[in-house]
C-alpha positions as a Markdown table, in Angstrom:
| # | Residue | x | y | z |
|---|---|---|---|---|
| 1 | Met | -2.0 | -48.8 | -35.0 |
| 2 | Ile | -4.5 | -45.9 | -33.2 |
| 3 | His | -8.0 | -46.8 | -32.0 |
| 4 | Gln | -11.1 | -45.3 | -30.9 |
| 5 | Val | -13.7 | -47.2 | -29.6 |
| 6 | Thr | -18.0 | -45.3 | -29.9 |
| 7 | Lys | -21.8 | -46.4 | -29.2 |
| 8 | Gly | -19.8 | -50.0 | -29.8 |
| 9 | Ile | -18.0 | -49.8 | -32.8 |
| 10 | Lys | -14.0 | -49.8 | -32.8 |
| 11 | Ile | -12.2 | -48.0 | -34.7 |
| 12 | Ser | -8.5 | -49.3 | -35.3 |
| 13 | Val | -6.8 | -47.2 | -38.5 |
| 14 | Asn | -3.5 | -48.3 | -39.6 |
| 15 | Thr | -0.6 | -45.8 | -42.0 |
| 16 | Lys | 2.5 | -46.6 | -45.1 |
| 17 | Tyr | 4.7 | -44.4 | -46.1 |
| 18 | Lys | 4.6 | -44.7 | -50.4 |
| 19 | Gly | 6.5 | -42.3 | -51.3 |
| 20 | Ile | 6.2 | -39.4 | -53.5 |
| 21 | His | 4.3 | -39.2 | -57.0 |
| 22 | Gln | 4.3 | -35.9 | -59.6 |
| 23 | Arg | 1.0 | -34.9 | -61.2 |
| 24 | Asn | 0.6 | -31.7 | -63.0 |
| 25 | Ser | 5.1 | -30.2 | -62.1 |
| 26 | Lys | 3.5 | -30.8 | -58.2 |
| 27 | Val | 5.2 | -32.9 | -56.2 |
| 28 | Tyr | 3.2 | -34.8 | -53.3 |
| 29 | His | 3.6 | -37.8 | -51.0 |
| 30 | Val | 1.5 | -40.3 | -50.6 |
| 31 | Phe | 0.8 | -42.9 | -47.9 |
| 32 | Ser | -1.7 | -45.5 | -47.6 |
| 33 | Tyr | -4.2 | -45.8 | -44.5 |
| 34 | Val | -6.4 | -49.2 | -43.6 |
| 35 | Ile | -10.0 | -48.8 | -41.7 |
| 36 | Arg | -10.9 | -51.8 | -40.0 |
| 37 | Ile | -14.1 | -50.6 | -38.8 |
| 38 | Glu | -15.4 | -53.5 | -35.9 |
| 39 | Asn | -18.8 | -54.1 | -34.4 |
| 40 | Thr | -18.5 | -54.8 | -31.0 |
| 41 | Ser | -22.4 | -54.0 | -30.0 |
| 42 | Thr | -24.6 | -56.1 | -29.3 |
| 43 | Glu | -27.2 | -54.4 | -32.3 |
| 44 | Thr | -26.4 | -53.8 | -36.1 |
| 45 | Val | -25.1 | -50.9 | -38.2 |
| 46 | Lys | -24.8 | -49.8 | -40.7 |
| 47 | Leu | -22.4 | -47.3 | -42.4 |
| 48 | Thr | -23.5 | -44.6 | -44.6 |
| 49 | Asp | -21.8 | -41.9 | -44.7 |
| 50 | Arg | -18.1 | -40.3 | -44.2 |
| 51 | Phe | -16.2 | -36.9 | -42.4 |
| 52 | Trp | -12.6 | -36.5 | -43.1 |
| 53 | Lys | -10.6 | -33.0 | -42.3 |
| 54 | Ile | -6.8 | -33.9 | -43.6 |
| 55 | Tyr | -4.4 | -31.5 | -42.7 |
| 56 | Asp | -0.4 | -31.4 | -43.8 |
| 57 | Thr | 2.3 | -29.1 | -42.4 |
| 58 | Leu | 1.7 | -26.3 | -44.6 |
| 59 | Asn | -1.8 | -25.5 | -43.5 |
| 60 | Asn | -3.8 | -27.4 | -46.3 |
| 61 | Ile | -7.4 | -28.6 | -44.9 |
| 62 | Glu | -9.4 | -30.6 | -47.5 |
| 63 | Ile | -12.2 | -31.5 | -46.2 |
| 64 | Val | -14.0 | -35.0 | -47.8 |
| 65 | Ser | -17.1 | -36.2 | -46.9 |
| 66 | Gly | -20.1 | -38.6 | -49.3 |
| 67 | Glu | -21.8 | -41.9 | -49.4 |
| 68 | Gly | -20.3 | -44.9 | -47.2 |
| 69 | Val | -16.9 | -46.3 | -48.0 |
| 70 | Val | -14.7 | -47.4 | -51.2 |
| 71 | Gly | -17.8 | -46.8 | -53.1 |
| 72 | Gln | -19.7 | -49.1 | -49.8 |
| 73 | Thr | -21.5 | -48.5 | -47.6 |
| 74 | Pro | -20.7 | -51.8 | -45.4 |
| 75 | Val | -23.7 | -53.9 | -42.8 |
| 76 | Leu | -22.0 | -55.0 | -40.1 |
| 77 | Lys | -23.6 | -57.3 | -37.6 |
| 78 | Pro | -22.4 | -57.9 | -33.9 |
| 79 | Glu | -19.1 | -59.0 | -33.6 |
| 80 | Glu | -18.7 | -58.5 | -37.8 |
| 81 | Thr | -15.8 | -57.0 | -39.3 |
| 82 | Tyr | -14.9 | -54.7 | -42.1 |
| 83 | Thr | -12.2 | -53.6 | -43.2 |
| 84 | Tyr | -10.5 | -51.0 | -46.6 |
| 85 | Asn | -7.7 | -49.7 | -47.6 |
| 86 | Ser | -7.5 | -45.9 | -49.3 |
| 87 | Gly | -5.3 | -43.1 | -49.3 |
| 88 | Cys | -4.6 | -39.4 | -49.3 |
| 89 | Phe | -1.9 | -37.4 | -51.2 |
| 90 | Leu | 0.2 | -34.2 | -49.2 |
| 91 | Glu | 1.8 | -31.1 | -50.6 |
| 92 | Ser | 3.8 | -32.1 | -47.6 |
| 93 | Asn | 5.3 | -35.1 | -45.6 |
| 94 | Ile | 3.8 | -35.0 | -42.4 |
| 95 | Gly | -0.2 | -34.8 | -41.7 |
| 96 | Ala | -3.1 | -35.7 | -39.9 |
| 97 | Met | -6.2 | -36.8 | -40.8 |
| 98 | Lys | -9.7 | -37.4 | -38.7 |
| 99 | Gly | -13.5 | -36.9 | -39.0 |
| 100 | Phe | -16.2 | -39.7 | -38.6 |
| 101 | Tyr | -18.6 | -41.9 | -40.2 |
| 102 | Thr | -22.4 | -41.3 | -39.9 |
| 103 | Met | -24.1 | -45.0 | -38.7 |
| 104 | Ile | -27.6 | -45.8 | -38.1 |
| 105 | Asn | -28.8 | -48.4 | -36.0 |
| 106 | Leu | -31.1 | -50.9 | -38.1 |
| 107 | Thr | -33.0 | -52.0 | -35.4 |
| 108 | Thr | -34.1 | -48.4 | -33.6 |
| 109 | Phe | -33.2 | -46.8 | -37.2 |
| 110 | Glu | -30.6 | -44.3 | -34.4 |
| 111 | Gln | -28.9 | -42.7 | -36.8 |
| 112 | Phe | -25.4 | -42.0 | -34.9 |
| 113 | Lys | -20.8 | -40.8 | -35.1 |
| 114 | Val | -18.6 | -42.7 | -34.8 |
| 115 | Ile | -15.6 | -40.6 | -34.1 |
| 116 | Ile | -12.4 | -42.2 | -36.4 |
| 117 | Pro | -9.4 | -41.5 | -34.3 |
| 118 | Thr | -6.9 | -38.5 | -35.2 |
| 119 | Phe | -3.6 | -39.7 | -36.5 |
| 120 | Gln | -0.8 | -39.3 | -38.7 |
| 121 | Leu | 0.8 | -39.2 | -41.3 |
| 122 | Ala | 4.4 | -38.7 | -42.2 |
| 123 | Asn | 7.8 | -40.4 | -43.7 |
| 124 | Pro | 9.5 | -41.9 | -41.5 |
| 125 | Leu | 12.5 | -40.8 | -42.8 |
| 126 | Leu | 11.6 | -38.0 | -40.8 |
| 127 | Ser | 12.4 | -40.7 | -37.3 |
| 128 | Asn | 15.6 | -41.4 | -37.7 |
């Protein structure tokens, strides 16, 4: 599991290879990931937006951005956590993701970015 803390917001990531999926006569490698967001600060915060860069070894880069995560804009009080599952399709069996969340401090209304650590996506058969 990978961790990163920005302004008291701890991001933890765990990934899993889910196999191969064929769509429109193209083969994709499917990966899932679980993100845990933990508020270790003394302020209440709200996740408003996300930004991802998704890479694979074929030099494909996909940018994903938008409001919230999985249709939600969670509010986290101090010591609260929020966990969600998501996934991606890659043309190669190795890749990586990185990005950030935009959050707002609900006391000061300051917006800030929380770094999502770069994490690897890889077929576990490659490490044998």
